[in-house]
C-alpha positions in Angstrom: 228.8 115.0 100.8 230.0 113.1 103.8 227.7 110.6 105.5 227.2 112.7 108.6 226.1 115.7 106.4 223.7 113.5 104.5 222.2 112.2 107.7 221.9 115.7 109.0 220.2 116.6 105.7 217.7 113.8 106.2 217.0 115.0 109.8 216.2 118.5 108.4 213.9 117.0 105.7 212.0 115.0 108.3 211.7 118.1 110.5 210.1 120.0 107.5 207.9 117.0 106.8 209.5 116.3 103.4 209.2 112.6 103.8 209.7 111.9 100.0 212.9 113.9 100.0 214.2 112.1 103.1 213.4 108.7 101.6 215.3 109.5 98.5 218.4 110.5 100.4 218.1 107.5 102.7 217.9 105.2 99.7 221.2 106.7 98.4 222.8 106.2 101.8 222.4 102.4 101.7 225.7 102.3 99.9 227.2 102.6 103.4 225.7 99.3 104.6 229.1 97.8 105.3 229.3 100.0 108.3 227.1 99.0 111.3 227.2 102.5 112.8 225.8 103.9 109.5 223.1 101.2 109.4 222.0 102.1 112.9 221.8 105.8 112.1 219.8 105.1 108.9 217.6 102.7 110.9 216.9 105.4 113.5 215.9 107.8 110.7 213.5 105.3 109.2 212.1 104.7 112.7 211.5 108.5 113.1 209.7 108.4 109.7 207.6 105.5 111.1 208.8 103.1 108.4 209.3 100.2 110.7 210.0 97.6 108.0 213.0 99.5 106.6 214.2 100.4 110.1 214.1 96.7 111.0 216.0 95.7 107.9 218.8 98.2 108.8 219.0 97.0 112.4 219.1 93.3 111.3 221.9 94.1 108.9 223.8 95.9 111.6 223.2 92.9 113.9 224.8 90.7 111.3 227.9 92.9 111.4 228.0 93.2 115.2 226.2 90.2 116.7 226.8 91.3 120.3 225.6 94.9 119.9 223.0 95.2 122.7 221.7 98.5 121.5 220.7 97.0 118.1 219.1 94.0 119.9 217.0 96.4 121.9 215.9 98.4 118.8 214.9 95.2 117.1 212.9 94.1 120.2 211.2 97.4 120.4 210.1 97.4 116.7 209.0 93.8 117.0 206.8 94.6 120.0 205.3 97.6 118.1 204.5 95.4 115.1 203.0 92.7 117.2 200.7 95.1 119.2 197.0 94.3 119.0 194.3 96.5 120.4 192.0 93.8 121.7 189.0 96.1 122.3 188.6 96.5 118.5 187.8 92.8 118.3 185.2 92.9 121.2 182.5 95.5 120.4 
């Protein structure tokens, strides 16, 4: 299958809540990591699955290939802010 068809298949698996199936297909897609566009799409899918670590890894690899890509920089910043969030009321009962 082509990359676009595989990515569409992952979208369908996510829509039907088949996260395990989507993860397996995404793992097989990492062969395309020489293409920054592919890495961005794969990172977006990991983000939709709420797998922030894998999404961040994909975006960082894409940034290595395209250091001036502002969209990738924004995605990295967004995930960083999500991972750094602290709900301070939990610490002050």
